C-alpha positions, 0 to 999 in steps of 0.5 A: 415083343414076339416072346411076350405074345407067345408067353401070353398065348401059352400061359394066359399071362403077360410077361413084364420086365422089372427091376427089383429095388433094394429096401434093406441091407445088413452089412457085414465087415467082410464084403458081404451083405444080406440084401432085401429087394422087392418089386410090385406085382399089380396083376397076375403074370410073369415078371422078368428080372434081367439082372439076376442077383448073385446070391450065395448058396442057400441064401436066395429066397422069395416071399410075397405080400398077403394074397399074392401067390408065387406059381413058379420061380425059374432062370431061363434064357430068352432072345433079346434084340441088342443094338450095337454101334457100327465102327466101319464104313463097311458096317455102315453100308451093311446097316443101310441095305434097302436105303437110297444113298449117294456114294462119293467117288475118288477123283472128284468126290467133295460130296457134290462131285463124282458120285453114284446114287441108288438103293443099296441092294447088296454089300459084298466083300469088294463091292456095293450093288446099287439099284437106280430104277431099272439100272443096277451098278456095281461100285468097287469099295476101293472107289468109295470115299463118302456116304450120304443119305438121300432121304432121312438118316443113315443107320449107324447101328445094327440089331442082333439076337442074343440069348440072355439069361433072366430070372422069371417069377410067375404070380397069381392071386391078389396084386401085391409085392414080391420080396427077394433076399440073398447074401451077396458080395460087394456091399460092406461097412468099415467101422472106426473110432475117434477117442478124444482125451482133451479132458483129463478126467473124461474121454469122448468116443465117437463111432463111425461107419463108412459104407462101401457100395460096389453092388448097385444103386440104392436110395433111402434103404434101411441099413444094418451094420452087423457086429459078430461072427456069422457062420456062413461057410458057403458064402463064396458059392453061388446058389444053384438057381443062378449058378449058370453052369452045367450040372457037372460044374455045380456038382464039382463045385459042391465036391470042393466044399471043405477043401481049402485048395478048391477053387470057388466061383468068387474067392476073395483074397484076405487083407490085413493091416500092417506097416508103421509110421509116425503120426503127423500132427494136424495143426489146422484142427482146434479141439474138434467135436467129431460127434456133433460135426455131422447130423446123426441119422436116427440110430437104433440097435438090436441083438439077434442071438450073438449078432449085434446090429446098428440100424440106420435109416434112409441110407443112399448110395450109387454103385462105386460110392463111399459114405460116412455115417456117425453111429453114436457118441459116448462119454466115459471116465478113464485113467492113464496106464503104462504097460511093459510086456517083458518077453521071455528070453530062452536061457543062455540067450541073454549074452547073444541078445544084449540090445533087446528093446524094452518098450513101455507103452502109454495106454488108456483104460475105460469102460464101454458106457455106450450101452452097446458093444464096440465092434473090432476097429481101429481107434484113433486117439486125439488131444486138443485137435492132435492125433496122438496115436492109433490102436486096434480096439477089439470087441468090447461088450457093453459095460466091459472095460478095455484098453487102447494103446496110444504111443511108446512112453519114451520118458518111462525108461525100462531095463531088465537083467538076469544072472545065474546064482547057482547050478546043480549039475545032473539034477535030472540024470540021463536015461534011455528015454531022456537026456540029462538036465542041470537045475539052474537058479536065476535072479532077475531085476527090472528097473523102471525110471520115471522121467515124466513130471507126474506119477505114472501107474505102471503094469508090468507083465513078465513071462519066463520058462521055469518055476518062480521062487520069489518075487517082490512088491506083491507080484501076482504069480501064475502058471500057464497051461501051455507047456504041460508036457515040457520039463519046465513050466511057463510062469507069469509075473504081474506087477501093478505099481506106481512110480513117482515123478523123477523116481525109479523103482526096482523089482526083483524075482528069482526062479529055477529052470532045468537046462541041458548042459 
């Protein structure tokens, strides 16, 4: 109160304590959000904000409604009375100095037994000084076994003056609102997709957002879930208005920008997805419809340059809450596709690695027909209420095709084999600057056996070091730009074929490669 009076005398304004409330938040997927807050300024004055937002460097800004003017914005320290509970008898005695009490004493104290009554005048290290009329009595603390008030309640809290750092905003002009915006850590969203392929011709994809709030309580805000890669390199550094450290501390912090080993005020450890495990079937699900299970909130979308926003209104959460929101549903035709990525094995390593697994994966291919992009997120594939598998679906523009892996196709068996057919010794002779190389001719065979009861569409990709000479079944042949300075190019072969049920398909290729003898 004294501070408010002084401020009123010095500035002509009254200081009011306010708690700006959140009205909107644009959430990124890295734990940060652009948070908008506001508070009412019904009269000109100085408004004190005790909870200062932890805005990132350069992102804390203030504005006002029409007619309301900002005279100043500053962080400062003020004295604040802080009450704290007393946890010991010594503390209670000290808190009740000036009050009349009855002290119960040893060898008779049952609250009504031996006692000493009076007003507490002083509490020393080993004694309590009581005054009863004109008589003063010193009572050793070791003799005190109980404490009772004569009139009123015993005080069990103490007040102390603490210096508190606050944000103060001084306004003039018309009544209105003050708006704040800043990038802060502690509010984020996690996307995910459910893809139902129960229909053999058409899939349904449902997108959800899980809001994770460790920032503050908010109610009925306008939320935006952001897709894209924002360029905010200084997000881990606090704005100088709220930094709280010394000038030297702030300058030292700035000098560390760009140094990957420099400490930041709030660096965050990275996280990654990993691990393997068998999917467990949920026999309790019966072809669920994830899109209609929840009433969708009104959802709109927008794009600002290279960032895309899913907008959802009236989002409410307390600090520590997690909430689930259905964003949209979309239907699309799809096709099953089986993929085999045949890795390159360095020449001469075939014999050393005879048991390399040749995995064929079952995937689905479809177009994004939702009219909005798919952000990068985990996609879980369902069929007739069962979980078939998961894959990480990368960003997909509206109208673009994508593929999502489901699981390994154990009924589509794949084998590979390569043999040397010819060798030209010393095809590249040695010199002062380079060694000698032999030119080796290789034949390769890929064999696929379809043990499924239906025809499968198979895409096979094979990479190798060397130059392709021949390839069967109209394979697409290309050379990679990588390895241009090496003696052998990096070549790629791709087949797009079908294999009937119960049949096998053999593919052949040949290439030449330079090797050191």
